[in-house]
C-alpha positions in Angstrom: 0.0 0.0 0.0 1.2 3.5 -0.9 1.4 6.4 1.4 0.9 10.1 1.1 2.4 12.0 -1.8 2.4 8.8 -3.9 0.1 6.3 -5.7 0.0 2.6 -6.4 2.3 2.9 -9.4 5.2 3.1 -7.0 4.7 -0.6 -6.4 4.9 -1.6 -10.0 8.4 -3.1 -10.0 7.8 -5.0 -6.8 4.3 -6.2 -7.9 5.7 -7.5 -11.2 8.5 -9.3 -9.4 6.1 -11.0 -6.9 3.6 -11.9 -9.6 6.4 -13.6 -11.5 7.0 -15.7 -8.4 3.3 -16.7 -8.4 2.0 -14.4 -5.7 -1.4 -12.7 -6.4 -0.9 -9.0 -5.8 -3.3 -6.1 -5.2 -1.9 -2.6 -5.1 -4.5 -1.0 -2.9 -5.4 2.6 -3.4 -5.2 4.5 -0.1 -7.8 7.2 0.5 -5.3 9.3 2.5 -7.9 10.8 4.8 -6.6 9.7 8.2 -5.3 6.5 9.9 -8.6 5.3 11.3 -10.8 6.2 8.3 -8.3 4.7 5.9 -7.9 1.7 8.2 -11.6 1.0 8.2 -11.7 1.4 4.4 -8.9 -1.2 4.2 -10.6 -3.5 6.7 -13.8 -3.6 4.7 -11.7 -4.3 1.5 -9.8 -7.1 3.2 -13.1 -8.7 4.2 -13.7 -9.6 0.6 -10.4 -11.6 0.3 -10.1 -15.2 1.4 -6.9 -17.0 2.2 -3.7 -15.8 3.9 -2.8 -12.2 3.5 0.6 -10.4 3.7 0.0 -6.7 4.1 2.7 -4.3 2.9 2.7 -0.6 3.7 5.0 2.2 2.6 5.3 5.4 4.6 1.9 6.6 5.8 0.5 3.3 4.4 2.1 1.6 7.4 -0.2 3.5 9.7 -3.1 2.2 7.6 -2.2 -1.5 7.6 -1.6 -1.2 11.4 -5.2 0.0 11.8 -6.9 -2.1 9.0 -5.4 -5.5 9.9 -6.8 -5.7 13.5 -9.2 -8.5 14.0 -8.7 -10.1 10.6 -7.4 -13.7 11.1 -6.4 -13.9 7.5 -3.6 -11.3 7.9 -0.6 -13.5 8.7 2.1 -10.8 8.5 2.8 -7.1 8.2 5.6 -5.6 6.2 6.6 -2.0 6.8 8.8 -0.4 4.0 10.1 2.9 5.5 6.8 3.2 7.1 4.8 4.4 10.2 4.2 1.5 12.6 2.2 3.7 14.9 1.2 2.8 18.5 -2.4 3.2 19.6 -3.1 6.9 20.2 0.1 8.0 18.4 0.1 10.4 15.4 2.4 10.5 12.4 3.7 13.8 13.6 4.6 12.4 17.0 6.2 9.3 15.5 8.6 11.5 13.5 10.2 12.5 16.7 11.0 9.0 17.9 14.7 8.4 18.3 15.5 12.1 18.1 15.5 12.4 14.3 14.2 15.3 12.2 12.5 15.7 8.8 12.2 18.9 6.7 9.2 17.8 4.7 6.7 19.8 6.8 8.6 23.0 5.7 7.9 22.2 2.0 4.2 21.4 1.8 1.7 23.0 -0.6 -1.8 23.1 0.8 -4.9 23.1 -1.3 -8.6 22.9 -0.3 -10.9 19.9 -0.7 -14.7 19.6 -0.4 -15.9 18.7 3.1 -12.6 19.6 4.8 -13.0 20.6 8.4 -11.7 23.9 9.6 -7.9 24.1 9.3 -7.7 20.9 7.1 -6.5 20.8 3.5 -4.8 18.5 1.0 -1.1 18.5 1.5 1.4 18.0 -1.4 5.2 18.1 -1.3 6.3 21.2 -3.3 7.5 19.7 -6.6 10.6 21.8 -6.5 11.7 19.9 -3.4 10.1 16.5 -4.1 13.1 14.9 -5.8 15.6 15.8 -3.1 13.3 15.0 -0.2 11.3 11.9 -1.4 13.5 10.1 -4.0 17.0 11.4 -4.2 18.5 8.1 -5.3 16.4 7.5 -8.5 16.7 9.4 -11.8 15.6 13.0 -11.4 13.3 12.7 -14.4 11.4 9.8 -12.7 11.2 11.7 -9.4 9.9 14.8 -11.2 7.2 12.7 -12.8 6.3 11.3 -9.4 6.1 14.9 -8.1 3.6 15.8 -10.8 1.4 12.8 -10.2 1.5 12.7 -6.4 -1.7 12.1 -4.5 -2.2 14.5 -1.5 -2.9 13.4 2.0 -5.2 15.3 4.3 -3.2 17.6 6.6 -5.2 16.3 9.5 -3.9 12.8 8.9 -0.6 14.0 10.4 -2.1 14.6 13.8 -5.0 12.2 14.1 -4.3 9.5 16.6 -4.0 5.9 15.4 -6.3 3.2 16.6 -5.2 -0.2 18.1 -2.0 -1.5 16.5 -2.1 -4.7 14.6 1.6 -5.3 15.0 1.0 -6.0 18.7 -0.5 -9.4 17.7 0.6 -10.0 14.0 4.3 -10.8 13.1 6.0 -7.9 11.5 8.9 -7.2 9.1 10.5 -3.8 8.7 12.8 -2.2 6.1 14.7 0.9 7.4 15.7 3.3 4.6 19.0 4.6 6.0 19.0 7.8 3.8 15.3 8.6 4.3 14.5 12.4 4.3 10.8 12.0 4.9 10.7 9.7 8.0 13.8 10.0 10.1 15.7 6.7 10.0 16.0 7.0 13.8 12.2 6.9 14.0 12.0 4.0 11.7 14.4 2.0 13.9 12.5 2.9 17.0 9.2 1.8 15.5 10.7 -1.5 14.2 12.2 -2.3 17.6 8.9 -1.5 19.3 7.0 -3.8 17.0 9.6 -6.5 17.6 9.9 -6.7 13.8 12.4 -8.7 11.8 14.4 -5.7 10.5 16.7 -5.0 7.6 18.4 -1.8 6.6 19.1 -0.6 3.1 21.0 2.4 1.6 17.9 4.0 0.1 15.9 7.2 0.0 12.3 7.1 1.2 11.3 4.8 -1.8 13.2 1.5 -1.5 10.5 -0.2 -3.5 11.7 1.8 -6.5 15.4 2.1 -5.8 15.9 -1.3 -4.2 13.0 -3.4 -5.5 14.8 -6.8 -5.3 15.5 -6.3 -1.6 11.9 -5.3 -1.0 10.7 -8.4 -2.8 13.0 -10.6 -0.8 11.6 -9.2 2.5 8.0 -9.7 1.4 8.8 -13.3 0.4 10.4 -13.9 3.8 7.3 -12.5 5.5 5.1 -14.9 3.4 6.7 -18.1 4.6 
């Protein structure tokens, strides 16, 4: 599952590789409205799928799988790719401070209104001028610029809304730390991985290892499926 400032196309390399190995893959489209709303959207979607499920989330998508997997016995493992593995009651904004790290992304957001937004809320985009260097500094700049132009915004409120019960408390988890991440501080990623008692690997990657390190992401997902 994709996170904010992205869409499902970011998973195309990993999805193709997994399908070649015989895995059925669905690249879920994340509403990006808030962890509990999006988690419930995912929970209802998962209710239509039979058989064992490996849920994979990138960035904010990790918060959504943490919320949406609770209570579903078909979900056998959770895989976090440079993602938010939030605790109950924790927000994305609070999780960024774990481990003492820092991110500059908040300083480079473009806000736009959307219908039905509550007071103070808006759709948040990363300023395209800063997107390549913040989000995807280790892939070709032309690709990163294309991603900047097609990014899906997340509701600003989703940064501060508290998460619901955490599925990683009861479901085995795997975590990929992106050591050169400029969106989620790597220190925070390590703290969340340790808290979830996740099987953890680290890669030399920007925030998008599923694009810059797809074979390593595929390997981790396959491990989680066994």
